[in-house]
C-alpha positions in Angstrom: 46.7 8.0 -1.0 50.2 7.0 0.1 50.7 6.6 3.7 53.1 9.7 4.1 52.8 11.4 0.9 55.0 13.7 -1.1 57.5 16.3 0.0 56.0 19.6 1.3 56.9 22.6 -0.9 59.6 23.0 -3.5 59.5 22.3 -7.3 57.7 19.0 -8.7 60.2 16.5 -9.7 58.7 14.8 -12.8 59.5 11.0 -12.9 62.7 10.2 -14.7 63.1 13.7 -15.8 60.4 13.0 -18.6 59.4 15.9 -20.7 56.2 14.1 -21.5 54.5 14.3 -18.2 52.2 17.3 -17.5 52.7 19.3 -14.2 49.1 18.5 -13.1 49.8 14.7 -13.3 52.7 15.0 -10.9 52.0 18.1 -8.8 53.5 17.2 -5.5 57.0 15.7 -6.5 58.5 12.4 -5.2 58.2 10.7 -1.9 59.2 12.7 1.1 61.6 11.6 4.0 59.1 9.7 5.8 58.1 7.5 2.8 61.9 7.0 1.9 62.6 6.0 5.5 59.8 3.5 5.8 60.7 1.9 2.5 64.5 1.6 3.7 63.2 -0.2 6.9 61.1 -2.6 4.9 63.6 -3.4 2.4 66.0 -4.2 5.5 63.4 -6.6 6.8 62.2 -4.5 9.6 58.7 -5.4 10.6 56.7 -2.2 11.3 53.7 -1.8 13.4 51.5 0.3 11.1 48.9 2.6 12.8 48.4 4.7 9.7 46.7 1.7 7.8 43.2 2.4 7.1 42.6 -0.4 4.5 40.0 -2.5 6.1 40.8 -5.7 4.1 44.1 -6.0 6.0 42.3 -5.9 9.3 39.7 -8.6 8.9 36.6 -6.2 8.7 35.2 -7.0 5.3 31.8 -8.8 5.8 32.5 -12.6 4.9 29.3 -12.7 2.9 30.5 -9.9 0.5 32.2 -11.9 -2.2 29.6 -14.6 -2.0 26.9 -12.1 -2.9 29.2 -10.7 -5.8 29.8 -14.4 -7.2 25.9 -15.1 -7.3 25.5 -11.8 -9.1 28.1 -12.5 -11.6 26.1 -15.0 -13.1 23.2 -12.6 -13.7 25.6 -10.0 -15.4 26.3 -11.9 -18.5 24.5 -9.3 -20.6 26.0 -5.8 -20.8 23.2 -3.1 -20.9 25.0 0.2 -20.2 23.2 3.0 -18.6 25.0 6.3 -17.5 23.0 6.1 -14.2 24.1 2.5 -13.6 21.4 -0.4 -13.3 18.0 0.6 -12.2 17.9 -2.4 -9.6 21.1 -1.1 -8.0 19.5 2.5 -7.9 16.2 1.4 -6.6 18.0 -0.2 -3.6 20.1 2.9 -2.8 16.8 5.0 -2.9 15.3 2.4 -0.6 18.1 2.7 1.9 19.1 6.4 1.5 15.8 8.3 0.3 15.0 9.9 -2.9 14.2 8.1 -6.1 16.3 5.7 -8.5 16.9 8.9 -11.0 18.7 10.8 -8.2 21.5 8.4 -8.3 24.6 7.9 -10.5 26.8 5.0 -9.8 30.6 5.5 -9.9 33.7 3.1 -9.3 34.5 5.1 -6.2 34.0 8.4 -4.3 37.3 9.4 -5.8 36.0 9.0 -9.2 32.8 10.8 -8.3 34.9 13.7 -7.0 36.5 13.8 -10.5 33.2 13.7 -12.2 31.9 16.6 -10.2 35.0 18.8 -10.6 34.4 18.3 -14.2 30.7 19.0 -14.1 31.0 22.1 -11.8 34.5 23.9 -12.6 36.2 25.0 -15.6 39.9 25.3 -15.5 41.2 28.1 -13.0 38.0 27.8 -11.0 38.0 26.6 -7.5 36.2 24.5 -4.7 36.2 25.0 -1.1 37.6 22.4 1.0 37.9 21.9 4.9 41.2 22.5 6.6 42.3 20.1 8.4 41.2 17.5 6.0 42.3 14.4 4.3 44.4 15.0 1.2 42.3 13.7 -1.5 40.5 16.6 -3.1 43.4 18.7 -3.7 45.3 16.2 -5.9 41.9 15.3 -7.8 41.4 19.1 -8.2 44.8 19.5 -9.6 44.3 16.7 -12.2 41.3 18.7 -13.5 43.2 22.0 -13.4 40.8 23.2 -10.6 42.2 25.0 -7.5 41.2 24.5 -3.8 40.1 27.3 -1.3 40.2 26.1 2.2 38.1 27.0 5.0 38.8 26.5 8.7 37.7 24.2 11.2 39.1 25.1 14.7 39.7 22.8 17.6 38.6 24.0 21.0 39.5 21.8 23.9 37.5 20.1 25.4 34.6 20.8 23.1 35.9 19.4 19.9 35.8 20.9 16.5 34.0 24.1 15.4 33.4 25.2 11.8 34.6 28.8 11.0 31.1 29.6 9.5 32.5 33.4 8.5 35.2 32.0 6.6 33.0 29.3 4.8 30.7 32.0 3.8 33.5 34.3 2.4 34.7 31.3 0.4 31.3 30.3 -0.9 30.9 33.9 -1.9 33.8 34.0 -4.1 32.8 34.2 -7.8 35.6 31.6 -8.8 34.4 29.0 -6.2 32.0 26.5 -7.9 31.3 24.2 -5.1 31.9 23.7 -1.4 33.0 20.3 -0.1 31.8 19.1 3.4 33.1 15.8 4.7 30.5 14.5 7.2 32.1 13.6 9.8 35.4 15.2 8.9 38.5 13.2 8.3 40.6 13.1 10.5 38.7 15.5 12.9 35.9 13.1 13.3 33.5 16.0 13.6 29.9 16.0 12.5 28.4 19.4 11.8 25.7 20.4 14.3 22.3 21.8 13.4 23.6 25.4 13.4 26.5 24.7 11.1 24.7 22.6 8.9 22.2 25.7 8.5 25.4 27.8 7.8 26.7 25.6 5.2 23.4 25.3 3.2 22.9 29.2 3.7 26.4 30.1 2.6 26.1 27.9 -0.6 22.7 29.2 -1.4 23.9 32.9 -1.0 27.1 32.4 -2.9 25.6 30.3 -5.7 28.0 27.5 -4.9 26.9 23.8 -5.1 27.3 21.7 -2.1 29.4 18.4 -2.3 28.9 16.3 0.8 31.2 13.3 1.4 29.3 11.0 3.8 31.4 7.8 3.4 32.0 7.9 7.3 28.5 8.9 8.3 27.4 5.7 9.9 30.6 5.4 12.1 29.7 7.5 15.2 31.6 7.5 18.1 31.8 10.4 20.7 28.7 12.0 18.9 25.4 10.5 17.6 25.3 10.5 13.8 22.9 13.2 12.7 20.6 13.1 9.6 22.5 12.9 6.3 23.1 16.3 4.4 22.6 14.5 1.2 19.1 14.9 -0.1 19.4 18.7 0.9 16.4 20.5 -1.0 17.4 24.3 -0.5 20.8 24.2 -2.6 22.1 22.0 -5.4 23.8 19.1 -3.5 25.6 16.0 -4.5 26.0 13.4 -1.7 28.8 11.0 -2.1 29.0 7.4 -0.5 30.2 3.7 -1.3 30.9 0.3 -0.3 34.5 1.1 0.6 33.5 2.2 4.0 30.0 0.9 4.3 30.9 -2.8 3.9 34.8 -2.3 4.6 35.1 -3.5 0.9 37.1 -1.1 -1.2 37.9 -3.7 -3.5 34.4 -3.9 -4.8 34.9 -0.4 -6.5 31.2 1.0 -6.4 30.3 4.3 -5.1 27.4 6.6 -5.9 26.3 10.3 -6.1 22.9 11.4 -5.1 21.7 14.7 -6.7 19.1 16.8 -4.8 18.3 20.5 -4.7 16.0 23.0 -6.3 14.2 21.1 -9.2 15.4 23.5 -12.0 18.9 23.1 -11.0 19.0 19.5 -10.8 17.2 19.2 -14.3 20.0 21.6 -15.7 23.0 19.6 -14.4 21.5 16.0 -14.9 22.3 15.8 -18.6 25.8 16.9 -18.3 26.2 14.4 -15.5 24.8 11.8 -17.8 27.4 12.8 -20.5 30.4 12.5 -18.1 29.1 9.1 -16.7 28.5 8.1 -20.3 32.0 8.7 -21.3 33.5 6.6 -18.5 30.8 3.7 -17.8 33.3 2.6 -15.3 30.8 0.5 -12.9 31.7 -3.1 -12.6 28.5 -4.8 -13.7 28.5 -7.9 -11.4 29.1 -5.6 -8.2 26.4 -3.2 -9.4 23.9 -6.5 -9.9 24.9 -7.5 -6.3 24.3 -4.1 -4.8 20.6 -4.8 -3.6 21.9 -7.9 -1.6 25.1 -6.1 -0.5 23.2 -3.2 0.9 21.4 -5.8 3.1 24.5 -6.6 4.8 25.4 -3.0 5.6 23.9 -2.6 9.1 25.7 -5.8 10.4 29.0 -4.7 8.8 28.7 -1.3 10.1 27.9 -2.5 13.8 31.0 -4.8 13.6 33.2 -1.9 12.3 31.9 0.5 14.9 32.6 -2.1 17.7 36.3 -2.3 16.6 36.5 1.5 16.4 35.0 1.9 19.9 37.3 -0.6 21.4 40.5 1.0 19.9 39.4 4.5 20.8 38.9 3.4 24.5 42.3 2.0 24.4 43.8 5.1 23.1 42.2 7.0 25.9 43.4 4.4 28.5 47.1 4.7 27.4 47.4 8.1 25.8 44.9 10.6 27.6 46.8 11.6 30.7 49.5 14.0 31.7 51.1 15.7 28.7 49.2 13.3 26.4 45.6 14.2 25.0 43.1 12.1 22.9 41.0 14.5 21.0 37.2 14.2 20.8 36.3 11.9 18.1 32.7 12.2 16.9 33.0 9.5 14.3 35.1 8.0 11.6 38.3 5.8 11.4 40.9 8.0 12.7 41.7 9.4 16.1 44.1 12.3 16.7 46.6 12.3 19.6 48.4 15.3 21.1 51.9 14.3 22.4 54.7 16.2 24.2 56.5 18.4 21.7 60.0 17.1 22.5 60.7 17.1 18.7 59.3 18.7 15.5 56.6 16.6 14.1 58.8 15.3 11.3 61.5 14.5 13.5 59.2 12.9 15.8 57.6 10.5 13.3 61.1 9.6 11.7 62.2 8.7 15.4 59.1 6.6 16.0 59.9 4.9 12.5 63.7 4.4 13.3 63.7 3.7 17.1 60.2 2.2 17.8 59.5 0.6 14.4 56.0 2.4 14.6 54.3 4.2 11.8 51.9 7.1 12.6 50.8 10.1 10.5 52.1 13.5 11.4 49.4 16.3 11.7 50.8 18.2 8.7 49.6 15.5 6.5 46.0 16.6 7.1 47.0 20.3 7.3 46.6 20.5 11.2 47.6 24.2 12.1 49.3 22.9 15.4 52.3 20.9 16.1 52.6 17.9 18.3 49.5 16.0 16.9 49.7 12.5 15.5 46.9 10.8 13.6 46.2 7.0 14.1 44.0 4.7 12.4 41.3 3.0 14.6 41.0 0.0 12.2 44.0 -2.4 13.3 43.2 -5.7 15.4 42.7 -4.3 19.0 45.9 -6.4 20.2 48.1 -4.6 17.4 46.5 -1.3 18.2 47.1 -1.4 22.0 50.7 -2.6 21.4 51.1 0.4 19.1 49.7 2.9 21.4 52.0 1.5 24.4 55.1 1.6 22.1 54.1 5.3 20.9 53.9 6.3 24.6 57.2 4.4 25.6 59.1 6.0 22.7 57.9 9.5 23.3 58.4 9.3 27.1 62.0 8.2 26.3 62.7 11.3 24.6 62.3 13.2 27.8 65.0 11.3 29.5 67.5 12.3 26.8 
């Protein structure tokens, strides 16, 4: 997903005015003013301090043994034996770490691809899936590519307690006849909120009552910060559940391109969807064989990798609080994940604020609207950068916003 995305609202502008591009392939139009300004500054040789960057390979977080494990596995991957589920040894390793059995898992090239498969599996064109709001803008464009709509359900911020799921709105969304699945991100991105026990029960109950499948994105599950990580929702037995995860976050290795879907729920429902999921997976067969062969060895590195990443996240979160959590500034509670939300004085509208930070402070941050936050004056910062760079960014942010008050 691009750092600042496309223009909000307005008609889509197809590239080059081509009549050959479908509306769903270019649903949002071209780059917005923030993206254009960023490109202008970079072209002029301006060095930006980027606090939107959540690519771990640019922040020294990929485990050094990852590529060595893949290189060893590549020598064992000379024979191609396609399987819609992915190699058995890889699925056995997943079951050993996350539960269930090998037949419960399907390997994919990424979590994004897994979403695409599930949208094809569960929804016909014109159907809808429930998505959290605020939330990362990933499911909506993937749904548009599948000619599927999204139905948002709200998550509200209550200071100082954090985020609360609107269980009534979720139940209403799950009960709609056109809603075929409900997506839950655990913890949320960018909210960082884990669903508590009561909310988890409400989610499962709403899906069961409404006949909607449950899609649980748990790529950030291990990265607990302000809250202890709860047990995973993937593996839920009461409702048809698709748990999503992958190496992109677990090992800070998005370049390896391996994710997985774990299917659980009532036995008859799982048996009914498995052949269709096999057919979709067999049509793509997208998983990289050397990486899949290395998966057992790669998963053995996960605990060490997660611990190192959590140290980085915790260090930067503490820095954000030291610099940006007093007076008119507030760092919101961050249960887990790779993003922190910061409320700043509302001297300017959000777009003008972010453009000013780009032009005058040479600092890139995400505005709250990028994630559909309903309030203004909130900025999203990636917690991944090197601590010295992150600290410099926080100080630059505060100085630039404070200067607006002296105009």
